[in-house]
N, C-alpha and C positions, 0 to 999 in steps of 0.2 A: 393547697393542692387544687381545691375547687376554684379559687381565684385565678390560678394559672390556667386551668382548662377554659374558664370563661373568657379570659383574655385571648387565648389562642383561637377559640371559636369566633369571637367578635372580630379579630383581625382577618380570619379567613372569610367571614361574611362580607367584611368591608372590601376585601380584594375582589370578591365576586361582583359586588355592586359597582366598583370602579370600572372593572373590565366591561361590565354590561353597559354602563353609561357611555364609555368611550366607543363601544361597538355601535350603540344607538346613534351617537353623534356622527360616526363614520357613515352609517347607512343614510342618515339625513343628507350629508354632504354629497354622497354618491347619487342619491335620488335627484338632487338639484343639478348635478353636472351631467349625468348620463341621460340621453333622451329616451331610451327604451326601458327605463326603470322608474316606477311610480309607487307612491305610498298613500294614495287616496282613492276614493271610490271612483269607479269608471262610469259615472253617470253625469249627463249634462246638468250643469247648474248645481252640482253637489256642494261646492264651496266649502270643503273641509277646512276647519280652522287649523292654526298652527299647533294647537294642543292635540287635536285629533291626529294630525300627521305625525307628531312626536310620539304619541301613544302607539300608533301603528308601527313606527320604527322600533320602539322598545319591544313590542310583541314579536316583531320579526327577528330582531337581534337575539332575544331570549330563546325563541324557538330554534334558531339556527345554532346557537351555542349548545342547547340541550341535545339536538340531533347529532351535532359533531361529537359530543362527549359520549353519547350512548350508542349511536348507530355506526359511527365511523369505524371503530375497531372491528365490528362484526363484518363490515363490508371488506375490509382489508384481509381478514382471515379467510373470507370466501374466495379470494383471488390469489391463492397460493401458487397456481400454475401460470400466472401471468408473468412475463419477463419483468425483472426488477425495474429497469429503466422505463419500460412501457408503463408500469405502475406509477412511476414518478410523474409521467405526463398525464396518465389517467386520473391522477389525484385531482387535477383542476376541474375536469369534467364531472367527476363524482361529487366534488365539493359544490359545484354549481347546481347539481341535481338536488343536493340537500337544501341549498338555499331556495330553490323553486318549491320544494316541499314545505319549507318553513313559511314561505309567503302564502301558500295555499291554506295554511292553518289559521291565517289572520281572518277574523270575522268580516263578513260583508264584502269579501273580495277586494280589500283595499290595497293589497300588495300584488304587484305584477312586474315581471321582467322578461325580456327576450332571452332565449337560452344562452346566446353568446355573451350577453350582458351579465347574466347570472354568474357565468364563469369568472368574469372580471371582478364583480362585486364580492363573490365568495373568497377569491384570492386576497383581495385587499383587506377584507374584514378579518381573515385568519391571520394575516401578517400583523395587522394593527393589534389584535387581541394578544398575539404572541409577544409583541414588543412591549405592550402594557404590562403583561404578567411578568416578563423578565425584569422590567424596570422596578416593579413593586418588590420582586424578590431580592433584587440588588439593594434596594433601600431598607429592606427588612431582613438583615442577614440572619438574625436569630430564627425567623420563620423558615428561612431556607435550610438552615442547619437542622431544625426540628423535623422538617419534612423528610430530609434525607435519613435522619436517625429512625423515624417511624418506619420508613420503608425497609431499612436495614434490619430493624428489630423484627418486623413481620417476616422477612425472609429467614431470619435466624430461627424463629419459632418453627417455621416449616421444616428446617433442616434437623431440628432436634438436638439433643446433647452430645451426639457422637463427635469424636475427634477433639473434644475439649479436654485439655489437660486438667488434672485434678486441682480443684480449688479455685481456678482462675475464672471459670465461667466463659472463657473465650476459646475458640478453636486455635490450633497451632498456626503460626504465621504463614502467610502465603507469599508468592512472588508473582510480580507482573513484569514480563519481558516485553519491552517496547523496541521494535526494530525500526530505526530510521534508515530506510532503504537508500543505499548509495552514499551516505554521508561518511566521508573518510575521517580518519583520526585527526589530521591537521585541520580539516575544515571545521570540525566540531570545536577543537581547541581555539581556533581563531574566532569563531562566532561567539564563544563564551567570553573570550578576552576583551572583545570590543563592545560588549553589552548587547549584542544582537540576540542572544539567548540568555536572558537574566535568570530564568529558572534553572537552567543547566549550570550557569555560573555559581548560583547560590548553593546548589548541591555539591559542586566541586570544592567550594570554600569550606563547607561545614559537615558534609555527611557522606560523600562519595569519593571513590578513587577511579582513575581513568588509566587505561593502557591501550596500546595498539596490539592487534594480532595480525598474523600473516595468512592470506588465503592460499588455496591451492593454485595451480596454474590456471584453472578455470575460475576466474574471479568474477562470478556472476551469481545472481540470486538463486537459480536452480540448484547449482552445486553447493553453495554455502548453506542455504536454508535446509536442504535435504540433510546435510551433515549436522546442522545445529539442532534440528527437530527430531531426526531419526537416527543419528549417530553413525551414519555411513553415507558417503557420496562416492563410493567406489564405482568405477566404470561410468562416470559422468564427465566425459572429456571436454565438454563445451556446452554452450546454451542450446545448440542444435547439432546433431550428428547423424550420419548415415549408418544404418545397420544392414550389412550385406545379406545376412541370412533371411531376412524378411523383406528386404528391398524397401524399407520405410525410413523416413526421417523422424527421429525423435526430437521434440522441441519442448523445453522445460515448461513453457507457459501454455502448452496445449493440454487441455483437461485429460485426454486419454493418455498422453505421455506422462503427465504428472502422477496419475493414478498408478501407472505401471512402475514408475520410479519409486514411488512410495512402497509398493508391494515388494520390489526387489530389496529395498533397504531393510524392511521389516524381516524379510526372509534371511538376510545376511546377518543381522544383529540378534535376531531371536526375541526382540521386544517391540511393542507397538509404537513407542516413541516417548519423547520427553514429557508429554502432557497427560499420559495415561496415569490413573483412570479418571480423576476428577478435574480435568483441565478444560481449557477453552482455546480454540484456535480461531483467530479473527484476521481476515484479509490476507491470508498466506497462500503460497502455492501448495503447501502440504498440510495434512491434518495434525501430525505429531502425536497421533494416538488419542487425541482429545475426543470426548463424547460430545461436547458442545462445539458446533462448527458454524461459522458464518463467513461468507465470501471466501471460501476455501476452494481453490481451483481444482484440486485433485478429485473433488466430488461434484464439480459443476457439470460434468457430462451426464450425470444421472437425470432421469426425468421423474416427474411426479413427486409424491411425498417423500421418496427416498432421498431426494436432494435437499438436505438440511442446510446446504451452503447459503441459500438465498434467504434463510430465515432472518438474518440481520437486516436486510432491506425492509422486509415487511414489518418487523418490530419497530424500525425507525419511522417508516412512513405511516404507521398506524395513527400517528398524530399529524393531522393535516397542516398544523403550523410548522412542523419540521419540514414537510414537503415544500411549503411556500418559501420558507427561509432558505432552504438549500437550493431551490430552483432560482431564486433571486441571486444568490451568491454564484450559482453556476453561470448564469447569463453574464454577471459582472466579470467573472473570471475569463469567459470567452472574449469579451471586449478588452479586458486587460492584456491578454495574450496578443490580440491583434494590434493593440497600441504599442506594446513592447517590441513586437516584430517589426512594425513600421519604423519605430525609433531606431532600432538597431540597423535597419537598412539605410535610413537617411543619414545616420551618424557617419557611415563610411569610414570606420576606424581601421579598416584593413584586416581586422581579425577574421577568423574562420566563421562561416555561416552555413547553415543547412536550410532546406525548405521548411517553413513553418506554416504552410497553408493546408488546404484540403481539410481533412478531419482532425488534424492535430489540435487546433484550439479546443475542440470538444473533448478529445482524449485528455488533454491537460486539465480541463475543468473537471472532468470526472475524477481524475487522480487527486487533484488538490482540493476539491470541495466535496463531491458526493462520497467517494470512498473514505476520505478523512472523517467526515461527519458520521457516517454509518459505523465505521470501525471504533471511533472514540465512544459513541453511544453504546456500542456492544460491550466495550471494556468496562464502562461505567456500570452497566447491568451485571457484568461478571463479578465486579468487586462488591457490589451491594448484595449479590447472591452468595458471596463468601467462597468462591471457587479457589481451589488450592493453587492452581497455576494458570496463568493467562499469557499467551504469546500473540502479539499483534504486530502487523507490518504496516507502516505508514509510507506510502510510495511516492508522495508528492515531490520531494526533492529530486529523486532519481529521474522522474519523468521530465522535469523542467531542465535539469542539468544536461540531459542528453542533447537538448536543442538550443540551450542558451549558454552552455559551458558550466563547469563546476563552480566557478566563482564569478560574482557579479551582482548587479542590483536585482535581477530577476530571482536568482536563487537565494539572495539575502532575505527577500520578502517571504519566501516559502519557509526558510528556517525560522524566521520570527513567528510566523503563524503556527509552526509545529511546536515552538516553545510555549505558546499560549495553550495549546492542547495539553502539553505535559503539565502545566500549572493547574489546569482544570482537573486532570486526573488525580494529581496529588491532593487537591482539596477534597475531592469526592472520597478518596481513600480514607480520610479521617473519619468517615461515617460508616465504613464497612463493618461487617460483623466479625472481622478478624484483622489483625495487624497485617500490613503489606510492606514488603520491600520492593522498590521499583528499580529494575535493572534496565539500563539503556544499552543497546548494542547496534551494530550495523553489520551487513553481510559483505560489503566490499566498499571501496571508495570509487572515485572517478578520476581519470587522467584526461587532460585537455589535448587538443590538437586537431589540425585540419584532417578531413577524411582522406583516405587513400585515393578515392576517385577525384576529389577536388584538387589534390596536390599533383597527381600524375596524369589525370585525364583518362584513366581506364580503371576498371574494377579488378579485383583479384581474379574473378572468373575469366575476364578477358585475358589477363596475363597468363593464366594457366592454359587456356585454349591456344594462345599464341605459342607457348612453350611446347605444346603437344602437336603443333603444326595443323591445328584445326582452324576453320574460318572464325573470324572475330567480327561481331556486329559493329557497324560503323557508329551506331547510336549507343552511347554508353548507358548501361542499365544501372539503376539505383537499387541498392540492397535495402529492403525494408527494415526499419528498426524493430528490434525484438523486445521493446520495453514491455514490462509486465502489465502496465495499465491498459494496453491495447487488448490483451487477452481477457482482462477483467471486464472491459466494456463488452466484448463479444459474448462472454459468459452471461453477463447481466441481461443482454438482449436475446439470449437463446440462439444466437447466430451459429450456423454450422461451423465446425472446425475447418480451418483452411489448411490444405496440404501445401508443402513447400513446392513452388512451381518448378524449381530446378529438378527436384526428384521426380516429379511427374513427367517432365520432358525427357529426362535421362532414361526413365524406365520405358516410356511408351514410344519415343521417337528415335533417340540416338543410340540406345542400347549400351554400347561400350564406352561412350564419352564419359569424362570424369564428372563426378558430382562435387561441386564447389559450394561450401557453406561458410557463412560468416557469423562470428560471435564476438562483437566488439572488435578489438584489434587482434583477435585470434581467428585464423582461417583453417579450414579442414578440406582436404582433397582426398576423395576416395574413387577407386576404380572398380565399378561393379563387375567387370569381366575378369578380375583377378580374385580368385577365392581366398578367403581369410585375409589376414593383414599382409599386404604386398611387401616383398623384400626390396632392398635397394637395387639388386640385380634385375629383378622383374620390372621395376619401373624404368631403369635405364634401357633395358631391352625394348620395352614398348614405346618409350618416349625419351630418346637419348638426350635431348636438349632441355628437358623440363627442369630438372633439379638445379642445373647451373643458372638457368634463366631466373628462377625464383630466388636462389641464394644470393645472386649478385645484383638484384634489384635494389636501388637505394631506399625504397620504402619498406623493405623487409629486413628484419633483424636476424632471424635464424629459423631453421627448419628442424623438425624431428622426423627422421626416417629410419625405421628398422633399428632402433637402439643407438642411433648416431645423430649427434647435433651437427648441422651444417651451417657455416657462416659465410660471409662474403670472402671473395678472393681465395677460394679453395680451402678455407679453414674448416676443420672438422674435429670432433671429439667424441670418442666412444663413451657411452654412459658408464660402462663397467671399468673404465680406465681411471684410477684414482686421481682426482684433481684436474683432469682434462676439461670436463664440462664446466667446473667451477671457474676456470680461467677464461674459457670462451664466453661464458655468460656473466662475467663479473659486473658488467655495466647494469645488469638488471637487479643487482642487490643480493644480499645474503639469502641463501635458501632457494635461489632460482633453479639451480641444478637439481636439487632434491625434488622440487616440484615437478620438473620435467621427467625425472626418473620415475616418479610415482605414476604419472600419466602414461608412461611407456608400458606399464604393466597392465593397463586396461584392455580388456578384450575388444572393446569397440573404439579404441584410439584409431584415428584416421590413418590412411596410408601415408599421407604427408600432413604434418601439423605445422602451421605457418604462424609465426609471431611477427608482428610489425616491428619496424624500427622503434627505438626509444632514445630520446635525447636527455641524458641526465641533467644537463645544464638548464633546460626549460621544463622538464617533466612531461614533454609532449610525446604522443604516440599518433599513429595513423589508423583510425578505425576502418575496417572493411565494410561497415554499415554507415548509414547516413547519420552520424552522431559526432558532435564536436566535444562532447563529454562522454567518454566511453569506458567500458570495463569488459573483462572477459578473458584477457591474456595477462602477460607479464609486462611490467614497465610503469613506474611512477606510483602515484597515490592510490590507484585502483586496487592494489594488493594489500592496502593497509587500512582495514576498517578498525573500529574501536570496540572496547568493552568497558562499561562504566557500572560500578556496583556499590551498594551500601557498605560502609566500612565495617559494619557488624558481621558481615559475611567473611569467610576465610578467603584470603587473597589468592588469585590464580597463580600458576607458575610464572616465573619471570619472562619466559619466552613462550608465547602461544603460537603454534603453527598448525594451521588447518582447522576447518570447521568441526571435524570429528573430535579434536582435543578440546575445543571450546564446549562442545556438547557434554563432554565428561565433566567440565567445570560446572555447567548449569545443573546437571543431574546431581552433582554433589551438593550444591546449594539447596536444591529442593529437599534432599534427604536430611540436611542439617540446619534448616532455617532456625535462627536463634529464637528462644522464647523469653528469656529473662534479661538479655543484654540490650537494654533500651535506654541509651543516653538521652538526656534532655536536648531539645533543639535550641541552638543559640538564638539570640535575638536576631530576627530577620532571616533566619535559616529555615531548614526543613528537617524533619526526622529522617534518619537513615532508614528506620523501619517506621512507616506511617501508621500511627496507632489508631486502632478501632476504639469505639466507645464500649465501656462495660455495660452489661444488660441493665443495671440499675442506675446508670448515670443519667442525670437530668440535664436537659438543655433549656 
């Protein structure tokens, strides 16, 4: 026992000395390269020897390391009200300040740097120290495992003996739900089959089962995740919709709207959500009843300490090495997107394209780097803390697929990086204070296709105005993408919530003009001057040519108006007529008519619900937003997400329809997580339930 402890202590001391030596060497190199950074006395003829300069570098590196370890977490905690992304940038300047302080502690004033140079030196030294520590940890796997175990054991002692089944010394197993946003069933199967996602492939071979489930008509994160986490997505007809009684536009990724939707769902179901009481919600639109929240949009509108949603950012950036590593990756991702965008433009393959300039490279980098890193770090913390249930959303694929398409080299790289994150989480789960089952799922898929504007030269709004006999702008307007990552960026920056421009103009300038909103390939048309939900007769009386104009347009598949589905060439089917809607919507697949029927019961369904055309041969749709990979309506892979679960859990029903039914499956798993059914992992595989270490187990 004493020999083992001595060996552990000696290795830890050796790692500290190696990191210190590398940091000292880095400081010497930077002092030789940078003109405004010196490590010798500022006196004429001082003639410091190489030994003195090296000693000065060692003192400076040591002081900087100690300040970083002791002072940095306190600084971050004091900045809880600073916007998260601002903190990410502020990290560099604060780190530079710590370096200046470290240099001031060197005797005889031998260390000095210009402020801007100090920022560079501190960033480089933090990155080098982090890389060195990581390399040493990789080479000493046992030390890494012991460190994780000690942290898990410490957290376990804090929690006490509650929730531990008799005689086992371990709490009941927990579940980690990882949502791969926008990854469809077929996309996941293909990525696993070709080796793009080896972790997922290994699970499918040895420990997990996979099935598809069918979304509601509104195949988008707001409706699906509200149903998955809170058990009800009733009256969520789309990603954005107009509510006549208040004259406002509800948008699922707007913090105030998300909070209201969460309140309505809890009121309807009578329970707080899937994750109550001892759960954690990470990177989601909604809290799910969890007490532990990080990067949750429904609480992002709060100010001050009440906003626990940003806690994940500060926990992550409390280590300056994390900030440097993520910042470097962020910049690399920005340039990667610019390069991929230029390559796609120069290739000229004739495929659909949308604008990828402006702020998009930064939004993409936020989704694929910052949010991924912070969410994964938060989930690691949750598992080591032994939380009962964790639900996290990784949005990287969804954001890239909107602009690059659901399949291709750009999205393949994102899927490969997501798989590496899954592998990391599975390894960490082995050191958690309880066993964990890892459940993968998605909220929707994506369907490819040229945008409605790109294909026909006008937007849905233009077409509606033309059908109403209203002036149409000669300059086609683009409908901004409603991707979740944009809202997350705004929340992280504390930027004010943007109101939909269409609603503002309709309310303030045009009065009775229609409000036209887009949610992927689903469009919504509302008439503010017609109280309640307009009947077909009221619409025909006010705008005689509108319904025929929309229904007969080649880019539109069907309309829902007042309980009736309208198709091209005068086709129509009443929803209450048995089999009629099924025949008219047969091209959209089984269950399409039922999905439309359910939406027709929503109090806030639009006066006219518009679904784009769908080509079963190619799987293509036409988004009413600027997205060449879209979701939100019916047609193609967008309505077929996946559910992947450990085989030790009870299998779900053969046919899963709607997020509410999937919520019931997830709740059932949480209530009946197995305690004793623990098959051994095959060679090269993983455990269906990832096992924790027993309290007395040695590493």
